[in-house]
Backbone as a printed PyTorch tensor [residue, N CA C, xyz], in Angstrom:
tensor([[[112.3400,  46.6970,  47.7850],
         [111.8990,  46.3570,  46.4580],
         [113.1040,  46.3890,  45.5260]],

        [[113.2240,  45.3910,  44.7070],
         [114.2330,  45.3640,  43.6580],
         [113.4600,  45.3540,  42.3400]],

        [[113.6300,  46.4250,  41.5590],
         [112.9130,  46.5710,  40.2920],
         [113.8980,  46.3820,  39.1570]],

        [[113.6500,  45.3770,  38.3050],
         [114.5330,  45.0570,  37.1920],
         [113.9120,  45.5220,  35.8840]],

        [[114.7650,  46.0110,  34.9900],
         [114.3430,  46.4170,  33.6530],
         [114.9880,  45.4610,  32.6550]],

        [[114.2130,  44.5530,  32.0350],
         [114.8100,  43.5670,  31.1420],
         [115.3890,  44.1600,  29.8560]],

        [[114.9430,  45.3480,  29.4430],
         [115.4690,  45.9410,  28.2130],
         [116.8940,  46.4390,  28.3960]],

        [[117.2030,  47.0160,  29.5670],
         [118.5490,  47.5180,  29.8220],
         [119.3910,  46.5360,  30.6300]],

        [[118.7440,  45.6020,  31.3220],
         [119.4640,  44.6460,  32.1520],
         [119.8810,  45.2130,  33.4940]],

        [[119.3350,  46.3650,  33.8730],
         [119.7010,  46.9990,  35.1340],
         [118.6070,  46.8010,  36.1740]],

        [[119.0120,  46.8230,  37.4400],
         [118.0900,  46.6970,  38.5560],
         [118.2570,  47.8900,  39.4810]],

        [[117.1520,  48.2930,  40.1050],
         [117.1640,  49.4450,  40.9980],
         [116.4900,  49.0480,  42.3000]],

        [[117.0930,  49.4530,  43.4250],
         [116.4990,  49.1760,  44.7240],
         [115.7050,  50.3790,  45.1920]],

        [[114.4840,  50.1300,  45.6630],
         [113.6080,  51.1720,  46.1750],
         [113.1240,  50.7300,  47.5530]],

        [[113.2120,  51.6050,  48.5380],
         [112.7350,  51.2950,  49.8770],
         [111.3280,  51.8430,  50.0430]],

        [[110.4050,  50.9880,  50.4670],
         [109.0220,  51.4180,  50.7000],
         [108.6580,  51.1320,  52.1440]],

        [[107.8110,  51.9830,  52.7010],
         [107.3340,  51.7930,  54.0680],
         [105.9850,  52.4750,  54.2210]],

        [[105.3280,  52.1930,  55.3170],
         [104.0460,  52.8210,  55.6180],
         [102.9330,  52.3630,  54.6900]],

        [[102.1450,  53.3220,  54.1630],
         [100.9960,  52.9430,  53.3350],
         [101.3860,  52.2880,  52.0120]],

        [[102.5750,  52.6330,  51.4830],
         [103.0330,  51.9930,  50.2430],
         [103.2540,  50.5010,  50.4720]],

        [[103.8950,  50.1560,  51.5910],
         [104.1710,  48.7560,  51.8980],
         [102.8820,  48.0030,  52.2150]],

        [[101.9540,  48.6380,  52.9190],
         [100.7110,  47.9520,  53.2660],
         [ 99.8390,  47.7150,  52.0360]],

        [[100.0110,  48.5050,  50.9770],
         [ 99.2580,  48.2900,  49.7380],
         [ 99.7230,  47.0280,  49.0160]],

        [[100.9490,  46.5970,  49.2780],
         [101.4880,  45.3960,  48.6300],
         [101.1390,  44.1100,  49.3690]],

        [[100.7500,  44.2130,  50.6480],
         [100.4230,  43.0280,  51.4440],
         [ 99.1720,  42.3610,  50.8550]],

        [[ 99.2630,  41.0610,  50.6550],
         [ 98.1420,  40.3110,  50.0910],
         [ 98.2870,  40.0240,  48.6110]],

        [[ 99.2150,  40.6960,  47.9350],
         [ 99.4420,  40.4260,  46.5160],
         [100.2450,  39.1470,  46.3640]],

        [[100.1610,  38.5220,  45.1770],
         [100.8320,  37.2490,  44.9310],
         [101.8560,  37.3800,  43.8270]],

        [[102.7060,  36.3570,  43.7040],
         [103.6710,  36.2890,  42.6080],
         [102.8850,  36.2180,  41.3020]],

        [[103.2460,  37.0600,  40.3390],
         [102.5570,  37.1100,  39.0590],
         [101.5660,  38.2480,  38.9470]],

        [[101.2010,  38.8860,  40.0740],
         [100.2730,  40.0130,  40.0480],
         [100.9500,  41.2510,  39.4810]],

        [[100.1420,  42.1050,  38.8340],
         [100.6540,  43.3620,  38.2950],
         [100.3590,  44.4900,  39.2680]],

        [[101.3250,  45.4040,  39.3950],
         [101.2080,  46.5560,  40.2840],
         [101.4340,  47.8120,  39.4550]],

        [[100.6720,  48.8580,  39.7320],
         [100.8700,  50.1240,  39.0400],
         [102.1310,  50.7970,  39.5750]],

        [[102.9560,  51.3300,  38.6920],
         [104.2240,  51.9330,  39.0740],
         [104.0960,  53.2250,  39.8520]],

        [[102.9240,  53.8890,  39.7970],
         [102.7470,  55.1440,  40.5350],
         [102.8440,  54.9100,  42.0400]],

        [[102.5610,  53.6860,  42.4840],
         [102.6860,  53.3290,  43.8950],
         [104.1300,  53.4670,  44.3690]],

        [[105.0940,  53.2370,  43.4560],
         [106.5150,  53.2670,  43.8020],
         [107.2510,  54.4450,  43.1840]],

        [[106.5220,  55.4430,  42.6780],
         [107.1540,  56.6140,  42.1030],
         [107.6050,  56.4280,  40.6720]],

        [[107.0030,  55.4850,  39.9530],
         [107.3150,  55.2520,  38.5460],
         [106.0070,  55.3100,  37.7460]],

        [[105.4790,  56.5130,  37.4810],
         [104.1830,  56.6080,  36.8050],
         [104.2320,  56.1080,  35.3650]],

        [[103.1370,  55.4910,  34.9210],
         [103.0180,  55.0170,  33.5600],
         [103.6800,  53.6810,  33.3000]],

        [[104.0800,  52.9790,  34.3480],
         [104.7730,  51.6980,  34.1830],
         [104.0220,  50.6370,  34.9910]],

        [[103.8690,  49.4630,  34.4130],
         [103.2840,  48.3270,  35.1320],
         [104.4210,  47.4140,  35.5910]],

        [[104.3490,  46.9600,  36.8330],
         [105.3710,  46.0890,  37.4020],
         [104.7490,  44.7280,  37.7190]],

        [[105.4870,  43.6630,  37.4690],
         [105.0190,  42.3010,  37.7400],
         [105.8570,  41.7280,  38.8830]],

        [[105.1960,  41.1750,  39.8930],
         [105.8880,  40.5750,  41.0310],
         [106.4460,  39.2190,  40.6020]],

        [[107.7490,  39.0150,  40.8150],
         [108.4120,  37.7690,  40.4160],
         [108.8740,  36.9240,  41.5960]],

        [[108.9200,  37.4990,  42.7990],
         [109.3580,  36.7170,  43.9540],
         [109.7730,  37.6170,  45.0920]],

        [[110.5310,  37.0620,  46.0280],
         [110.9890,  37.8290,  47.1740],
         [111.5510,  36.9010,  48.2350]],

        [[111.8560,  37.4790,  49.3930],
         [112.3640,  36.6830,  50.5010],
         [111.9810,  37.3350,  51.8240]],

        [[112.0250,  36.5460,  52.8910],
         [111.6430,  37.0630,  54.2070],
         [112.8820,  37.4420,  55.0190]],

        [[112.6840,  37.7460,  56.3000],
         [113.7820,  38.2150,  57.1640],
         [114.8960,  37.1930,  57.3020]],

        [[114.5470,  35.9200,  57.3250],
         [115.5580,  34.8750,  57.5030],
         [116.1950,  34.4490,  56.1860]],

        [[115.7380,  35.0080,  55.0650],
         [116.3150,  34.6800,  53.7660],
         [115.5870,  33.5940,  53.0230]],

        [[114.4780,  33.1030,  53.5560],
         [113.7060,  32.0590,  52.8740],
         [113.0280,  32.6520,  51.6360]],

        [[113.2360,  32.0570,  50.4610],
         [112.6640,  32.6060,  49.2310],
         [111.1820,  32.2750,  49.0850]],

        [[110.4800,  33.0980,  48.3160],
         [109.0820,  32.8330,  47.9920],
         [109.0270,  31.8630,  46.8110]],

        [[108.0670,  30.9340,  46.8550],
         [107.8680,  29.9730,  45.7530],
         [106.4870,  30.1940,  45.1480]],

        [[106.4060,  30.2580,  43.8160],
         [105.1070,  30.4960,  43.1800],
         [104.1350,  29.3240,  43.3030]],

        [[104.6220,  28.1020,  43.5830],
         [103.7430,  26.9380,  43.6450],
         [103.2400,  26.6130,  45.0490]],

        [[103.5830,  27.4410,  46.0520],
         [103.1170,  27.2390,  47.4230],
         [102.1090,  28.3410,  47.7600]],

        [[100.8140,  28.0150,  47.8590],
         [ 99.8010,  29.0620,  48.0690],
         [ 99.8200,  29.6290,  49.4830]],

        [[ 99.4820,  30.9200,  49.5940],
         [ 99.3390,  31.5840,  50.8810],
         [100.6270,  32.1780,  51.4100]],

        [[100.5340,  32.9090,  52.5360],
         [101.7120,  33.5440,  53.1460],
         [102.3940,  32.6390,  54.1620]],

        [[102.4240,  31.3500,  53.9250],
         [102.9260,  30.3670,  54.8910],
         [104.4290,  30.1570,  54.7580]],

        [[104.9960,  29.5300,  55.7800],
         [106.4110,  29.1660,  55.7790],
         [106.4620,  27.6560,  55.9780]],

        [[107.0080,  26.9300,  55.0050],
         [107.0010,  25.4720,  55.0570],
         [108.3680,  24.9020,  54.7040]],

        [[108.5940,  23.6610,  55.1390],
         [109.7870,  22.9220,  54.7500],
         [109.3570,  21.9340,  53.6750]],

        [[109.7960,  22.1750,  52.4350],
         [109.4150,  21.3360,  51.3070],
         [110.5970,  20.5340,  50.8000]],

        [[110.3200,  19.3710,  50.2250],
         [111.3380,  18.5500,  49.5860],
         [111.5120,  19.0730,  48.1630]],

        [[112.6570,  19.7100,  47.8960],
         [112.8880,  20.3760,  46.6150],
         [113.9320,  19.6370,  45.7880]],

        [[113.7350,  19.6620,  44.4780],
         [114.7230,  19.0980,  43.5600],
         [115.2790,  20.1720,  42.6390]],

        [[114.6890,  21.3580,  42.6710],
         [115.1610,  22.4880,  41.8620],
         [114.6950,  23.7860,  42.5110]],

        [[115.1430,  24.9340,  41.9690],
         [114.8380,  26.2370,  42.5240],
         [113.4230,  26.6750,  42.2350]],

        [[112.9960,  27.7930,  42.7900],
         [113.7180,  28.6650,  43.7120],
         [113.8400,  28.0660,  45.1150]],

        [[114.9740,  28.3250,  45.7200],
         [115.2150,  27.8670,  47.0670],
         [116.2140,  26.7450,  47.1890]],

        [[116.5930,  26.1060,  46.0580],
         [117.5400,  24.9990,  46.1220],
         [118.2150,  24.8360,  44.7630]],

        [[119.5460,  24.7270,  44.7930],
         [120.3320,  24.4510,  43.5870],
         [121.0830,  23.1510,  43.8030]],

        [[120.6310,  22.0630,  43.1610],
         [121.2860,  20.7700,  43.3880],
         [122.6910,  20.7290,  42.7990]],

        [[123.6070,  20.0950,  43.5370],
         [124.9970,  19.9510,  43.0770],
         [125.1350,  18.7870,  42.1050]],

        [[124.2830,  17.7480,  42.2750],
         [124.3040,  16.5770,  41.3990],
         [122.9060,  16.3590,  40.8310]],

        [[122.8380,  15.6580,  39.7260],
         [121.5540,  15.3350,  39.1180],
         [120.7780,  14.3700,  40.0230]],

        [[119.5000,  14.6660,  40.2500],
         [118.6520,  13.7990,  41.0610],
         [118.6840,  14.0900,  42.5490]],

        [[119.4960,  15.0430,  42.9830],
         [119.6030,  15.3740,  44.4010],
         [118.3470,  16.1220,  44.8520]],

        [[117.7990,  15.7100,  46.0210],
         [116.6460,  16.3860,  46.6080],
         [116.9760,  16.7330,  48.0490]],

        [[116.3980,  17.8250,  48.5290],
         [116.6840,  18.2560,  49.8900],
         [115.4710,  18.9950,  50.4490]],

        [[115.2600,  18.8620,  51.7550],
         [114.1630,  19.5710,  52.4040],
         [114.6540,  20.9670,  52.7840]],

        [[113.9900,  22.0000,  52.2780],
         [114.4180,  23.3810,  52.5060],
         [113.2300,  24.2160,  53.0000]],

        [[113.5360,  25.2730,  53.7490],
         [112.5230,  26.1840,  54.2620],
         [112.2190,  27.2450,  53.2040]],

        [[110.9510,  27.3730,  52.8160],
         [110.5390,  28.3400,  51.7950],
         [109.2630,  29.0430,  52.2450]],

        [[108.9490,  30.1440,  51.5760],
         [107.7490,  30.9450,  51.8280],
         [106.7130,  30.7050,  50.7400]],

        [[105.4710,  31.0130,  51.0300],
         [104.3930,  30.8990,  50.0540],
         [104.4230,  32.0420,  49.0520]],

        [[103.4650,  32.0400,  48.1230],
         [103.4660,  33.0120,  47.0310],
         [102.7580,  34.3220,  47.3540]],

        [[102.2750,  34.4990,  48.5720],
         [101.5460,  35.7070,  48.9540],
         [102.4140,  36.5890,  49.8480]],

        [[102.4160,  37.8920,  49.5660],
         [103.2170,  38.8460,  50.3460],
         [102.5470,  39.0950,  51.6930]],

        [[103.3360,  39.0130,  52.7670],
         [102.8500,  39.3070,  54.1130],
         [103.7830,  40.3410,  54.7480]],

        [[103.5460,  40.6400,  56.0250],
         [104.3740,  41.6220,  56.7250],
         [105.7970,  41.1110,  56.9390]],

        [[105.9990,  39.7980,  56.8760],
         [107.3140,  39.2080,  57.1200],
         [108.2520,  39.3060,  55.9220]],

        [[107.7290,  39.6010,  54.7470],
         [108.5510,  39.6960,  53.5430],
         [109.3190,  41.0200,  53.5770]],

        [[110.6490,  40.9430,  53.4130],
         [111.4690,  42.1520,  53.4580],
         [111.9960,  42.5630,  52.0880]],

        [[112.0120,  41.6310,  51.1290],
         [112.4650,  41.9670,  49.7810],
         [111.4610,  41.4370,  48.7740]],

        [[111.0580,  42.2890,  47.8330],
         [110.1450,  41.8870,  46.7700],
         [110.8460,  42.1630,  45.4480]],

        [[110.9050,  41.1580,  44.5930],
         [111.5210,  41.3060,  43.2780],
         [110.4270,  41.5870,  42.2540]],

        [[110.6210,  42.6580,  41.4780],
         [109.6470,  43.0400,  40.4600],
         [110.3430,  43.2770,  39.1310]],

        [[109.5910,  43.1010,  38.0420],
         [110.1100,  43.3080,  36.6980],
         [109.1810,  44.2680,  35.9850]],

        [[109.7490,  45.2130,  35.2180],
         [108.9410,  46.1160,  34.4120],
         [108.3240,  45.3030,  33.2860]],

        [[107.0110,  45.4170,  33.1140],
         [106.3070,  44.6270,  32.1040],
         [106.7710,  45.0240,  30.7130]],

        [[107.0590,  44.0200,  29.8760],
         [107.5680,  44.2610,  28.5170],
         [106.5020,  44.9590,  27.6790]],

        [[106.9350,  45.9010,  26.8540],
         [106.0380,  46.5990,  25.9480],
         [105.3240,  47.7840,  26.5460]],

        [[105.5500,  48.0810,  27.8230],
         [104.8690,  49.2020,  28.4660],
         [105.2930,  50.5510,  27.8810]],

        [[106.5790,  50.7040,  27.5960],
         [107.0760,  51.9770,  27.0630],
         [106.4640,  52.2450,  25.6910]],

        [[106.3410,  51.2160,  24.8450],
         [105.7860,  51.3660,  23.5100],
         [104.3100,  51.7550,  23.5830]],

        [[103.5650,  51.1770,  24.4970],
         [102.1570,  51.4940,  24.6650],
         [101.9950,  52.9190,  25.1590]],

        [[102.9070,  53.3370,  26.0240],
         [102.8570,  54.6730,  26.6180],
         [102.9920,  55.7740,  25.5390]],

        [[103.9200,  55.5860,  24.5850],
         [104.1710,  56.6200,  23.5830],
         [103.2880,  56.4710,  22.3450]],

        [[102.7330,  55.2800,  22.1180],
         [101.9920,  55.0050,  20.9040],
         [100.5850,  55.3170,  21.0410]]])
């Protein structure tokens, strides 16, 4: 897990396994997760993406935990060198499965203010 804090601009890596990891299986990009699952009580985390063992990135517009070769003109998964360039690239769907090894999360904005207020 890579957890980013947009207020400070810092990211922290957290390793999860066992029941913590199985609780994340089935969640999608954009879903909110309670921070107590990862040892950060009182914080809500939003899933922004991830990648699998082979490095294929997750795409929010591809439903399910599938692995497909899509014709891409922009990211995630492809950065064109010239304008109008398209390429077929291997990408993952928007649902977390057992094959996903990295999950990118962001701390939800305004959570700290709600916590103290």
